[in-house]
N, C-alpha and C positions, 0 to 999 in steps of 0.2 A: 504493500500500500504506500509506504513511504517513498519507494523508488518511483512509483507511478506519479505521486505528487511532485517529486523532483523533476520528472520528465515534463509534466504539465507546466511547471514554473519555468523550466528552461525554454520550452516552446513559446510560452507567453512573453518571455523576455526578449525574443528575437526582434519584434517590431520596435521595442524601446531602444535596443542597441543600434538598430538600423537608423532610427530617427536621431539618436544622439550623434552617431557617426556622420550622418548627413549634415546635421546642424554644425558640428565642429568643422567638417570639411568646407562647408560654405563660408563659415567665418574666416577660416584660414585663407581661402581663395580671395575673398574680398579685401582682406587686410594684409596679405603677404604676396599674393600673386600679382596684384596691381597696386603699386605704391607710387602714385604721382607726386607725393610730397606736398608741403604747404605752399611752396613758392611756385606760382604759375606765370610769372612775368619773365620773358626772355630778354636778358640784358646783352646788348651787342658786345662782342669781345673787345677788350681794351686795345689801343693802338700798339702797345708794346708786344702783343701777341702776333701782330702782323697776319691776321686771319680775316680775309675779306669775306663777308657774308651778305647774301641778298635774301631778305625776308619774302617768302612766297606763301600763297594760300591755295588750297585745293578743296574740292567738294567731293564728299563721299556719295555713294549710290543712295544712301538714306538721308541725303541733304544736310550733313553736318560739315562745318568748316574746320579744316585742319590747317595748322601752321607749320611751315618748315623753313629750312635754310638751304640755299644753293651756295656752294663754295667751289670756286674754280680750281682746277688742278694746276699744279706748278709745272710749267713746261720744262722738259729736260731734253738732253741729247737723244734719249731713247724713247721718249713719249711726247706726243703732241696734244695731249688733253682731249682726245676725242672719245675716250671711254668714260663711262659714268658708273658710279657706285651708289645704289639705292640702299640706304642704311636703315635697318629695322633695329632699334635699340632694345635694351633690356627692360625689366619690369619696374624700374624705379627712376624718379626724376624726369628731367626733360632734356632737350637737345643742347641746352646752354650750360649744362654742368661742367665744372672746371676740368674734370678728367676727360670728358668727351671733347672739349675744346683742344686739349693736348693731343687727343687721338686724331682729330681732323687735321691739325697742323702737320702731324707726321704722315698721315695717309695721303694728303695732297701732294707730298713730295714724291710719291710714286708716279704721279702724273695723271691721276684720275680726277674727274669732276665729281662732286659729292652732292647728293640730295639727302639731307637728314630731315626727318619729319617726326612730329609728335603724334602718338595715338590719341584717340578721343579721350578726353578727360585728363590728358597730360599737357603740361605747358599751357599754351594759349589755345589749344584745340578744344572744340566743343564736345559735349556728350559725356557718357559714362562708359568705361571699358567693359567689354565682354569678348569672349572668344570670337564669335562671328563678327563683332564690330571691328576687332583688330585686323581680321582678314579683309574686311571692306576698306579699312584705312590703307592697307598696303596696295590694294587695287587702285585706290585714288591716287596714291603717289606714283604708281607705275603709269597710269593714264596721263598724269601730269607730264611726265617725261616724254611719253609717246606723242600726245596730242598737243600739248602747249609748247613744249620745247622742240618737238619734231625729232626726237632721238630714236633711231632705229633700234629694234630689239637686239640686234647683233652688237650694239654698243653699250648695253646695260648689264651690269653685274649686280645680282641681288645678294645683299649681305645681311646676316642676322646674328646677334649676340644674345645668348641666354634665352629669355622668353622670346626675343626677336628671332631666334633661330627657327622656331616653329612657325612664325609668321612668314619668314623667308621661304621655308620649305613648302608651305602651302601655296604661296604665290608662284614659286618656280615650278610647281607641279601642274600649274594651270596656264601659264603664259610662256611665250618664247623669251629667251634671254641668252646673252653671251656666256654667262656662267653663274654659279652660285657659291657663296662662301658662308659657312656657318662656324661660329666660335662658341665654345662653352655650351654646346647643344645637348639637349636631353632627348631620349627616345620618345617619351610622352610624360605629361604631368601625372598621369595615373601611376606610371612606373616609378617616378620620382617620389610621389606621395606614399606609395606602398612601401618604399624603402625607409622613409622617414617615420611612417605610422603603420608598422606591420600588423597591428591589432585591428585596424579599421578595414571594413569591406569596401575599400576605395574603388575597386574595379567595377563594382555593381552600383555605384552611386551616380545619379544623373548630374554630373558636374563637368566643368571644363576639362578637356582632355589634351588638346594640342598634340595630337598623335603623329609626330613626324615619322616615326618608324613605319607607319602605314602608308605614308605618302612619298617618302624619298625615292622609292623605286620608280615613281612616275616622273621624276625630274630628268629630263633628257639633256639638259645643258651640262657641261663639264662642272665638276664639283670639287671644292677644296674644303676639307674639314680641319679646323684648328682647335686644339684642346691642350690646356695646361695640365701637366701630370700631377701637380699639387692642388688642383681645383677641389676644394672640399665641399663646395655648394652643389656642383654637378660633377660627380666622379668621371674620370676620363673613359671609363668603360662605356658610358653612354655614347660618347663620340665614336668609339671603336665599333659599337653595334650599328650605329647609323652608317658608318663607312662600309661595313660589311654588307648591309642591306641595299646600298646604293648600286645602281647599274651604270654601265657606260664609263665614260672618262672620269676618273676620280683620283684624289690624292689626299692623304692624311698627314698632318705635321703635328707632332707632339712637342710642347714647349715647356720651358721653365716658367714658374710663376703660378699665380692663383687664378681665381675666376675672372677678375677684371683688370689685372695688371700685367699680363703676359706681353702686351705690346710695348711695355717699358722695361720689364725685367729681362726679356729675351728679344729686344727690339730688332737686332740685325737678322736673326732667324725669322722672326715674325714678318717683318716687312719685306724681307728677301723672298719669302714664300709667296706673298701677295704680288710682289712685282713680277715674279716669274709667271704666276698664274695669269695676271692681266696681259702680259706680253704674249703668252700662248693663246689665250682666247681671242685676242685682238688679231691674230694671224691664223685663221682656220686651216691654212695649208700646213701649218706646223703640226696640227692635231691629226690631220689625215681623216680617213673615213672609218677607222676602227672605233666603234662606239663602246667596245667592251674591254678596253685596255685601261691601265692606270696612267695617270698623268705624271710620268716620271716615277722613280722608285718611291715607295711610301717611306716617309722619314720615321725613324725609330725614336723612342723617347730618350730624353737626356738621362745621364746617370745620376 
């Protein structure tokens, strides 16, 4: 009799556990997945930084106004600034954060033009962030380059860091592009959440998934996966799994540093990999017609 009662109580507790898990997961998503921060004003970089920015606006398919910056590439002997990088940033702050300003300054020296934009609810962009909303925002940024700037798809490289990696993979799986770069990428939010909260039935909850692992196989453009081996927020295994699941021309480069500082800790290797990738995708003849080979040898991790 006692065993029967225990069984009944255990069954009765399932909905409560599910509800508690769902509530906790929703709370975590709204407060940790999207962190726009209290400051929504974009301050133009100081003259000392020597970073020329042009404020631009774009409209989403659901009629929200997004704000972004266009930053011209620095002309070099090996680059004529015809390639563009569409940047999908991470889950916190806006495009004018100091670390991002340092990133733009270093990236433009590769010779690429930059379009950095804020998702809905971030910076000066309108709306509230959702998974579908972020995908719409990336669509709007891509359309801006194609339709307003007149940039051909063959000159656009889609880049995403952290949460932005899932936005980049989704966009690149649906539109033509010269290439795609992801950094500090996760396989899916549900995979990451399950690792953090193994007790919760995360995979069965109706929450944001950002399932890059299910989409990256549909990205036809050449792919570069960057991941820091000391990344504690998103372990490097996520990047390795994405690389393994990707088809066609691809390369993975593992770096020194953590989740957001590899571009400074391992700058020569980091920007060297990007410069080579940009050069390769800007010259399709270099890639040839073999869509199933790696883009050079996959770089091993640092000791």
